[in-house]
N, C-alpha and C positions, 0 to 999 in steps of 0.2 A: 443413341437414342437415351430419353430421362426415361427412367425406370417408376413405377408407381405400384407400394404394396398394401394390396387391400386383402384384410382379412377379417370375414367372416365368422362367429363364432357358430351360428344357430345351424346352417352350412354342414358343419362336420359332425356337431356334436349333439344338435336337439332337436330330433324329428318333429316335435309341435310348432315351433316356434320356426323350424326350415323354411316354410313357404313366404312369410315374411321374408326372411334372412334373404331367398333368394333374389326377391324383387328388389331390394334394396342395393342387393351386389348388382346386378344385371344392370339398374339404372346407374351407378356409379361408375362400374367397368366400361361397359357400352362410352361413357362420356369420355373417360381416360383414354380408349380405342382412337377415339375419333378428334381428341387431340394430340395424337401423334404418340403417345407414353407406348413403353412394353408394361403391361399390368401382369402381376407376377400376385399368385396368391394361394396359402398353404396347400399340401396335394393332401393332407393325413389327419388325422382326429388329435395328435397330439401340439395344440396351438400353441404351449408356450415357445415348445421346441422349433416349430416349425417359424415363430416369431424371430428366434435366435439366428435360425439358421437363412431366412431368406431377407431380413429388413436391414441388415447390414449391407448389401448390394444394391440397396434403393435408392433414390432420391428424396422420395416421399413418402410416408406409412399413414395409414389409417386403420383403425381396429373399431369392429361392427358388433357390439355383444351387449346382451341382457344386462341391464345396468347394474345387479350387483356382483358382475365381473368385469365391467369395464375399466374400473380403476387399475387393476392389478395387473390388464394385460397393454393398457395404453400406457402405464407407470415403463415397461420393460422395452415397449416402443419407444418410447422417447429418449431411453439411454443407445439408440442404433440407429435410428434414422430421424429425418423432420416430421415430426407430426402435425398433421393438415389437421387433427378433431379435437375437442376439447383438452384441455389439459388434465392429466389424472388427479390431481389435487382437487379439480371445481368436479370430477365426474364422482369422485366417493363422496363429498355432500352429499351432489342429485341423486343414488343410491340411496340415500336415506329418506323416503317420503314423510316421516314425521318430522325429521330436522329441518328438511326443505321447506316444510310449510310454517314451520315454525319462524325462522329465519325471514320468508316473507310477512309472515304474520306481524313481525317486530316491525316490520320496515312500510306499514300499512295497506298491504296487498291483500285482497282478498282471497282466503281460502274457506273451503268447507269446514265449519265448527266441529270440535269432537263432540261426540253422541254418545248415551248411556241410555240405555234400555229401548223399546222399540224397534221399528223400522229404521234400519241404516245402513252406511257403506259397511262392509269390513273387508280389509284388502291386508296384502303384505307389505308389511315395513320396506321390503326389498322386492321388486317384483317389477315385470313387465308387459306389455300387450292384454291387459286385462287379465292375465293368469292369475287364478285365486280371488278376484274379484267377486263381490256377491252383495245381494240386497239381502237383509236377514235380522231376527230379531235375536240371532245366537249368538253370545260371547263371544270376543275376538279369542283365538288362540293364541300358542306361543311365535312371534314373533308378527303379528299381526295389530291391526286398530282399527279402530271403526271412526267414522267422520258421519256428518248429516248426510241425506243423499239430499243433492239441489236438483230442483227443476228448471230446465233452462235447454236450448241449444248447445249441443255437443261440437265442439270447434278443435281446432289446432292451429297454431301462429308457426309457422317456418320460416325461422331465419339463420344466417350466418353472420358470425361475429369475428371482428377481428381482431388480431390479438393485444390482450391488456396486460397479461403478467403471465408469469409461469417460464418452460424453456426458453421462447425467442420473445423475451420482453422488448429486445431490443428491437423489433417491429413495432411496438406500439403506435399507434396511431390515432387514437381516443375518438375514431368516427363510432357513430352509433352503429347496430346490428341492420344488415339488411335483407328489410322482409324481400321472401320469395314469394309466399302465397297466404292466404286465410283459408285452410279447407274446414270443409263440413265433414265430423265422422260418424260413420253407419254403426252403433252400435245396439246389439240385442239384449234384452235381459228375458232369460229362459224361466223356464215353468220355476226352476228349484232355486230362483234367484239370483244365476251365475249368470254376470256378464260377459259379453262375447264381443269381438272387435270383430268388424266384416268387410271394414273398407271406408274409404270416403267419396268424396268431390271436391276436385280442385281447379280452379280458384273460386273462390265465394267471397259476396261482399255481401255481410250479414250485419243491421242494424249494430249502431255502435259499433259501426269498424274501426274507426279512428282508436275509440280508447280501448277497444281489444288489441288492437297493433302496439300501442302506446306501452298498455298492460304488460303483455308478453314480454318486450324489449325491456321493462325496468326489472323484471323478473329474471331475466338472463343477466342483466351488467349486474344486478342484486349478487345473484350467484358466481360470477366470474367464467360465462359458460364461452366458448370461442368455440369456433367453428359452426358445422351445423347443428341447429338445436331445434327440437321441435315442444313447443308450448302447449299442453291441452288445457280446455278454459271449458267453461260452463258460463254463458251468458243465460242468467237467470236476471234475478231484481238486481242483482249487482255483477260486475265482471270476477268470477273465482276462478284461479290457477289450480287447478285440479293436479298437474302433474310435468316434469320439467324433463326431457329428456337429451342429455347431450352431447347425442349422437344420430346418424342419419335412422330418419323415418318413413315408416310405408308409405307417405303422401308423397315422399322423393319421387315413387316409382309413376305417380301420376304427374307432377310438377316439371320432371323433363321432359314430356309431350308435349306440354302447352308452352314450354319458354326459350327463346329465341337463345340466350347465351348459355353455354356450356358449363352445368356445375361442377365438372372437374376444372375450369381453370378460374370459378369464382372459389372455388377453396382454396388452391394453393394461393392464389392472390391475397386472400383473407388471411391467411396464416401468415403473410409478410407485411400485413398493414397496409396494404393495397385494393382492395375489394370494391369494385363498382359501386356507386351512388343508387344505381336500381338493375332492374331485370324488368324483360316486356314478355308479357305473358299473352299468349291469342288462342281464343277457344276455352271449350273447358272438359274436364273430364270424369270422369266415373272410374274407380278402381277398387278392385277387392284385395283380400290380404295377402293374395298368391301373387300383384301384381298387373292382373288380367286388367287391361284397357276397353275403355268404349266412349268413344265422344257423346257430348252431351249436345 
């Protein structure tokens, strides 16, 4: 039996993010189970030690971790088994939100501009799941930066990239990223200005859907992301790329409920340049950040 190693950091180490981590892990591990894999996961908080112990005995592996930790643990995994997620170097670039925005902007993709003074969004240079993001007139602190607040629809685009470069570049296919779904994001702004991610709805078909998807795919290709990637978008006066997450995101918990294909098969095939050209979705669901699903 083929073995899949799925290493999700927050379930073992980060109580605040653990509900989202558990939702993603349940969605992916369930798919690998249905596809006949023996699923292996870390059994304790020593995340690096568990990767070293378990990954070598597995056929494929995937790390899910907050963006600032993703490079370190993916780099370790790549040395021990076949990585079906984003390459470690590309994950390192995406972890720095300021650097990512500058790269995309240089290539003509709209990103929220920097902002001085007045109400603006202040966020960590490295972070995930709206942690530390707030609407404020305070100055950014150490390790933070400020962007203009953009009015518009909060969306995300879930894509799976075939191999381009990296540890398995022999599988390069040149295919465009596979669109799984466009998702609506539910984000609350608290009285103190803090942003809070609550979940979302999938699939949705917003105005300018083609432009939204093509912008997300172009951003993904520019950054060299592979495997499952979630691109956060604000569709306002322009289509702005707000964040690039080179790993499974909470939207996947909803997508697997409406997708005929198995995400496990897609990720493994795409990692060898053989992913499908399209997927088939039926119905629509809402999901919260803990992965609870309701049909719409």
